[in-house]
N, C-alpha and C positions, 0 to 999 in steps of 0.2 A: 551371634553368640561367640564369635571368634575372640572377643575380649574377655571371655570367662576363663580364668586360670584356675585349674584344679591343683590344690596343694597336697602334699604328702599326708598331712594331717587329715584332710577330708577323705582321702582314699582309705586311710587306716580306719576311720570311723565307719565308712561304708562297708569295708571288709568285715568289721565286727558285726554290723547289722546282718550282712549276708551269711556269716558263719552261724549266727543264731537262728535266722529264719529261712535261709536258702543255702545250706552248706554246699550243695552241688554246684552252685554258681559262684562260690567264694574265691574268685581269682582277682588279681590286681587289674587285669585288662577289663574284666566284666565290671568291676567297681568303678573304674574311670568312665566307661561307656554309660553305665547306669547313672552316674553323677551328671553327665552331660544331658542325658535324656530327662532326668529328674528336674534339673535346672530349667530346661525349656518348658516342661509341663507345668511347673508351679510358678512361672513368672508372674502370672496374674492371680495366683492363689495366695491368700494370706497364710503365712507360716503358722499363725495362731490357730487357723482352722484346719490345718493338716493333721488328720488323725491316722491311726493305723490302717483303717479300712481304705482310706484314700491312697495311702502309701502302697498297700497291697494291690489295689486296682491299677495303679501306675506300674507296679512291678510286673503284673500279668501282661499289660499292654507292651511293656518293654521287651519281655522275653519272647513275645510273638513276632517281633520285628526281624526282618531279614537283614542281618548286619554283615 
């Protein structure tokens, strides 16, 4: 995954998501780490099939990681 570059635009989008659904985690560092985790988890998942429940399941798994 070292070839995955996160852009400022992607971070801003994720920050907006976090501000709406998980404001206690809405920091730039968390957003960047969450994007990396998210990218790894959905590599084999079709974006068309990614719903809010799946996003929340991934979020819960990510927040339990020891980073």
